[in-house]
C-alpha positions in Angstrom: -27.7 27.1 35.0 -27.0 25.2 38.1 -26.1 21.4 37.5 -25.3 19.3 40.0 -24.5 16.1 37.2 -25.6 15.2 33.8 -25.2 11.7 32.6 -25.0 11.0 29.1 -24.3 7.4 28.0 -21.9 5.8 30.3 -19.9 8.7 31.0 -20.5 11.4 33.8 -20.2 15.1 33.9 -20.5 17.2 36.8 -20.0 20.8 38.4 -21.2 23.2 40.5 -22.4 25.8 37.7 -23.2 24.8 33.7 -23.9 26.5 30.6 -24.3 25.3 27.3 -25.1 27.8 24.1 -25.0 25.0 21.4 -21.1 24.9 20.7 -19.4 24.7 24.5 -20.5 23.3 27.6 -18.9 25.8 30.4 -18.5 23.9 34.0 -17.5 25.5 36.9 -16.7 24.7 40.6 -15.6 21.1 41.6 -15.7 19.8 37.8 -15.8 15.9 37.9 -15.5 14.0 34.5 -15.9 10.6 33.8 -13.6 9.0 30.6 -11.8 6.0 29.9 -8.7 7.7 30.2 -9.4 8.4 33.9 -11.5 10.6 36.4 -10.7 14.2 35.5 -11.3 16.8 38.5 -10.7 20.7 37.8 -12.2 24.1 38.8 -12.9 24.9 35.9 -13.7 23.4 32.1 -14.6 23.7 28.5 -16.2 20.8 26.7 -16.6 21.4 23.1 -16.9 19.3 19.6 -20.1 17.6 20.3 -20.2 14.1 19.1 -22.6 11.2 18.5 -24.0 9.7 21.6 -22.8 6.5 20.5 -19.4 7.4 21.8 -18.1 6.7 25.3 -18.0 10.4 25.9 -20.0 13.2 24.4 -17.7 15.6 23.5 -14.2 15.5 21.5 -12.5 18.4 22.9 -11.9 19.0 27.0 -9.8 22.2 28.3 -9.5 22.0 32.1 -8.0 24.7 34.4 -7.4 25.6 38.1 -6.0 22.5 40.3 -6.3 19.9 37.0 -6.2 16.2 38.9 -6.6 13.2 36.8 -6.3 9.5 38.3 -5.1 6.5 35.6 -5.9 3.2 35.8 -4.8 1.5 37.5 -1.9 3.3 39.1 -1.2 6.7 37.7 -2.1 10.2 39.0 -1.6 13.4 37.2 -1.6 17.0 38.6 -1.1 20.3 36.7 -2.0 23.7 36.3 -4.3 23.3 32.7 -5.1 20.3 30.5 -6.2 19.9 26.8 -7.3 16.7 25.1 -8.7 16.4 21.5 -9.7 12.5 21.9 -11.1 12.9 18.1 -7.0 13.7 17.3 -6.1 11.2 20.4 -3.7 14.0 21.3 -2.9 15.8 24.4 -1.3 18.8 26.3 -0.3 19.0 30.3 0.9 22.4 31.0 1.6 24.5 34.3 4.2 22.1 37.3 3.4 19.1 35.8 3.6 15.9 38.2 2.9 12.4 36.7 3.2 9.2 39.2 2.8 5.9 37.8 4.8 2.8 37.9 6.6 0.6 35.6 7.2 -2.8 36.0 6.2 -2.6 39.2 8.6 0.5 39.7 6.7 3.7 41.2 8.1 6.6 39.6 7.4 10.6 39.3 7.7 13.1 36.4 7.9 16.7 37.2 8.2 19.1 34.4 6.4 22.2 32.6 4.7 20.6 30.0 3.5 17.3 28.8 2.6 16.3 25.6 0.4 13.0 24.8 -0.5 10.9 22.7 -3.1 9.1 23.0 -4.6 5.2 22.0 -8.0 3.7 21.8 -8.2 -0.2 22.0 -11.0 -0.1 23.6 -10.4 2.2 26.4 -8.3 5.6 26.0 -5.1 5.4 27.2 -1.0 7.2 26.9 0.9 5.6 24.1 3.5 8.2 24.7 4.2 10.7 27.4 7.0 13.2 26.3 8.2 16.2 28.0 11.2 18.9 25.8 11.3 21.4 28.3 13.0 20.1 31.0 12.4 17.3 33.2 13.1 15.8 36.9 12.5 11.9 36.8 12.5 9.7 39.9 12.8 6.1 40.4 11.5 4.1 43.2 13.8 1.9 42.9 14.7 -1.4 45.6 17.9 0.2 46.1 16.6 3.6 46.6 15.5 7.1 44.4 17.4 7.1 41.5 16.9 10.6 40.1 17.5 11.9 37.3 17.5 15.4 35.3 17.5 16.1 31.5 16.7 18.2 28.7 13.9 15.9 27.5 12.2 12.1 27.4 9.9 10.1 26.5 7.9 7.5 28.4 6.3 4.9 26.4 4.2 1.3 28.4 8.0 -0.7 28.1 10.4 1.9 28.4 11.6 5.6 29.5 13.7 7.2 27.5 16.1 10.3 28.8 17.7 12.7 26.9 19.8 16.1 26.7 22.2 16.9 29.2 21.2 13.8 31.2 22.3 13.9 35.0 21.7 11.2 37.5 22.2 11.3 41.2 21.5 8.7 44.4 22.7 8.5 47.9 25.5 6.2 46.1 26.0 7.4 42.2 26.6 10.5 40.5 26.8 10.6 36.9 26.3 13.0 33.3 25.7 11.6 30.0 23.8 12.3 27.2 21.0 9.9 27.1 19.6 7.5 29.7 16.9 4.4 28.9 15.4 2.6 31.7 13.7 -0.9 31.0 11.3 -1.7 33.8 11.5 -5.4 33.2 15.1 -6.2 33.8 15.4 -2.6 36.1 18.2 -1.9 34.4 19.8 2.0 33.1 21.8 2.2 30.4 23.6 5.8 29.9 25.6 6.8 26.8 27.5 9.5 25.7 27.6 11.6 22.5 29.6 10.1 20.0 33.9 10.6 21.0 32.6 11.6 24.8 32.4 9.6 27.2 29.8 9.1 30.2 31.2 10.0 33.5 30.3 8.2 36.7 31.6 8.2 40.7 30.4 6.2 43.5 30.4 7.0 47.1 30.5 4.2 49.0 34.0 2.9 47.4 35.1 6.4 45.4 35.3 4.4 42.1 35.3 6.9 39.1 34.8 5.6 35.5 34.5 7.0 32.3 33.2 5.1 29.3 30.8 5.3 25.9 28.1 3.5 27.9 27.5 2.4 31.3 24.8 -0.1 32.9 23.3 0.3 36.2 21.4 -2.5 37.8 20.2 -3.3 41.4 22.3 -6.5 43.2 19.4 -8.0 45.2 22.2 -10.2 46.9 24.0 -7.2 48.2 21.0 -4.8 47.7 23.7 -2.4 45.9 23.4 -0.6 42.7 25.8 -2.1 40.4 28.0 -0.7 37.6 29.2 -2.0 34.6 31.4 0.2 31.8 30.9 -0.7 28.3 33.8 0.0 25.5 37.0 1.6 26.7 36.5 2.0 30.0 39.1 4.2 32.4 38.7 3.7 36.1 39.5 7.2 36.7 38.7 10.9 36.1 41.1 13.6 34.8 41.3 16.9 36.4 39.0 18.4 33.8 36.1 15.3 34.0 36.1 15.5 37.7 35.8 19.5 37.5 32.7 18.9 35.4 31.3 16.3 37.4 31.3 18.8 40.4 30.6 21.3 39.0 27.4 20.0 37.5 26.5 18.9 41.2 27.2 21.7 42.5 25.1 24.1 40.1 22.4 21.5 39.8 18.8 23.1 39.9 16.2 21.4 42.7 13.5 21.6 39.8 13.1 21.3 36.1 
């Protein structure tokens, strides 16, 4: 059956081809779905668990495949290989070369990861409450001071914060650092790096050859100098041991380019 567009309530479902067996709506070819979460595009889609007409979207479960793209209001975009959404359970999963671009506190950022799990919330529109990456992640913050690239084992993105943990590495044109966790406050524009108990954050700054180790390090942007400023918290040492220097060099020498 050929289908140009199906209009149901306030939603729009469009594709080149479609078939419906009473349980599942199969779509293929330039699939476009309008949902309060955002506009979804894919080569193929399967929609199941039809819901009452009073709902904003006529199906509770959506599976997308082949060149998946999602436009998030107001500035976000997602691309991946496959996506699954369960709007009844308010959950989603993005799989395969996931790239999420968005803004926090006016600061643009990218997230690259093999898989991103979403916890959704409906109030009244459907939005992303939490996005969790647990299979390796690369995050780039496009601050005024320039791009800040962070790689780690996992991350949790919430509307008001960004939490990154597990073998954290941080790099920019001026800084290199390793830590156990990193938290970013988009309102205050501050990165807080912390070490595991008994260990230290290691940091190197290129412009003045600063070396620092401390249980906690804060990185902020100085609008007057237009430079990244660092502040150690706790027992701060302004040098690295030969072992620490070797560890820092090894991490950046062998750091992978993708998660």
